[in-house]
N, C-alpha and C positions, 0 to 999 in steps of 0.2 A: 662514574661514567657508565652509561647504559648501553649494552650491546643490543642491536636490533633482533638478533636470533641467537639463542643459546640452546644447544641440543639437549644437554643433560637436564636443565630445569624443565624443558618441554617434556622429557621422558618422565620426570618425577610428577609432572602434572597428571599424567595418565594413570599413576598409581596412587593419587590422592595426597602426595607430599609436596605439591607445587608451592605452597606458601613458604615452607622452609627453604626450598631450593632457590626461590627467587629472592628471599631475604639474605641468604648466605651462599651464593653461588661459588665463592672461593673455597668453602668447605667441601662442597660436592665435587669440585674439580680436584681438590687435594686427595680425596678418597679415590677418585678415578686414577690419578697418577700412582698412588700407593698400590692399587690393584694391578695396574699395568706393570709396575716394577716387580711385584711379587710373581706374576705370571712369567715375566722375562727371566727372573732369577731361577724359577722352577725349570724352565726350558733349558737354561744354560747349565744347570747342575744335574739334569736328568741324563743318566747314562754317561757320566764322565769317564773318559778313557784316555789312553796314551795317544790315540789318534783322535784329536779333538774335532767336534762337530763345528758347524759355522757359528752357532750361538756361543759355544765354549771359546772359540777363537776370539770372537769380539770381546767377550768379557775378560778374557785373559790379557788381551792387549790393553784394554782400558784400565783394569784394576792393577795390572803389573806396572804400567806407566805411572799411575797415581802413587802407588806404593813406593816406587823408586824415588819419585820426586819428593814425597813426604819425608822419607828417611834421609835424603840429602839435606833437608832443612832441620829436622828435629834430632837426627841421630838415631841410633838403634832403639833407644827408648820409645821413639814415636811409633814403632810397630804395634805396640799395645793399643794405641788409640787410633790407629789408621782406619779401622772399620767405620767409626762414627764420622771421620773426615770424608771418606769415600762416599758414605751414604748422603752426607750433606751436599757434596758436589753433584752427584748423579740425580738426587731428588730435586734440587733447585734447577738444574739444567733441563730436566724433562718438564718441570712446571713452566719454565720460561718458554720452552719450545712449543708447547701446545697452543700458545697464544698466536702462533703464526698460521694456525689452521682455522678456516672459517667455522664459526659456530662453537668454538672452544675459547675458554677464558683462562689466562695464566693466573693461578692462585697468587703468585708473587706480585701481581698488580694490586693486591690488597695488603695494607700495612699489618693487619692482624696475623696473616700467614707468616710474614717475615719476622715479626716480633716473637712469635712462638719459637721459631728456629733460632733466633738470636739468644733467647733466654736459655734454651737448651745448651748452646755453646758456652754461654756465660757460666752456667752451673757446672758444666763439665770441666771448664778451665780450673775452677777452684777445687773440684773433686780431685783432679789430677795433681794440683799443687799440694793438697793435704795428703794424698796417697804417697807422693814422692818424698815430701819433706817432713810430714807429721806436724806437730805444733810449731816447728821452726818456720813454717810457711808464713806466719804472721810477720816475719821480718821483711818480707817483700812489701809490706804496707807501712812499716814503721821506720825502716832504714837503720843504719848503724849508729846514729847519734841519738842518744836517749832523749835529750832535751828538745829535739826536733820531731820526735815521734808523734805527738798529737797533731801537729800541722801536716806532716807527711801522711798520716793515717786518713785525714780528711781529703787531702788532694788525691791520694791513690784510690780512695773509695769513689770519688767523683769520676776519676779517669776510667775505672773499671765499669762503672754504670754507663758512662758515655759510649763504651764499646757496643752495648746493646742498641743504643740509638743509631750509632754509626752503621752497624751491620744492617739493621732493618730499614732505615730511611734511605740509605744509598740504593739498596736493591729495589725498594718500592718506587722511588723517584725515577729511576732509569726504566723500569718495566712499565710504569704508568705512562711515562712520556712516549715510549715506543708504541704502546697501545693507542694513544691519542693520535699520533702521527699517522699510523696505519689506518685507523678508522676514518680520519679526515680524507686521506688519499683514496680510500675505497669509495667513500661517498661522492667525491668529486670526479673520480675517474672510472668508477664502476668496475667492470671486468676487464678493462683494457690493461695495457702493459705499464702504465705510469707507476703503479705501486710496486712493480717487480724489483727495482733497485732497493726500495725500502725493505722489502722482504729479505733480500740478501744481507743488508746491513742489520736487519732485525735478528737474523741468525747469528751474526757476529756478536751482537749485544747480548743475546741469550747465553752464549758461551762465556764471554768476558765477565758478565755479572755473576754467573755461577762460580767461575774460577776465582774472582776477587773475594767472594764470600768464603770459599774454601781456603784460599791463601791466608786471609786474615785470621780465620779460625785456627789454622796451622800455626801461625805466628803467636797467637795467644796461648796455645797449648805449649809451644816451645818456651815461652817466657815463664810459664808456670813450672816447667821442668828445671829451669835454671836455678842455681843457688842465689840467694839474696846477696846484694853487694852493699 
């Protein structure tokens, strides 16, 4: 899908990097989101005090709510892995959100972006499993019955690999669909109010898709923490 105007590739044109920006706009906008979140994090943590600033208040509410929700699902052991889960949610939500602004492209509308995040979650799931259970983690793939172990190992491996596809394709499909609908409405209705209801629904989609990715990641981490049955 080609957008008529993208601000950042146009900016990169001016500094001689336009070819890369037009070939990989999702990478450029991912960098933009990273820089934005780094600046927000710096502002939120600058001058932390008992009397919180506005930025500190916002981050405390968001992070505190996510942490409580995560611990309710994973138990106290989940606190160790909460930072990566919170990062996944906030990063994806902001990436989704910028797609509602004219001239900006949501990186999550590109499958490569989502696949990279899904692979990170996949690797961390098994890192957590090994850290928690050591060599016994293999029992989650082989089961308690030795003569069924080869079959279960194949099935469990396929199931874990399918998680990567599930996380990435679900997010890609929903965000790409939203982008197409909004683009069509803007082309047909221009600057009038017809696209406004879709923008409201788009905001809801941005939150839900980020939350679903975060929730599934939390569930995968929780399964890795559990003892094999």
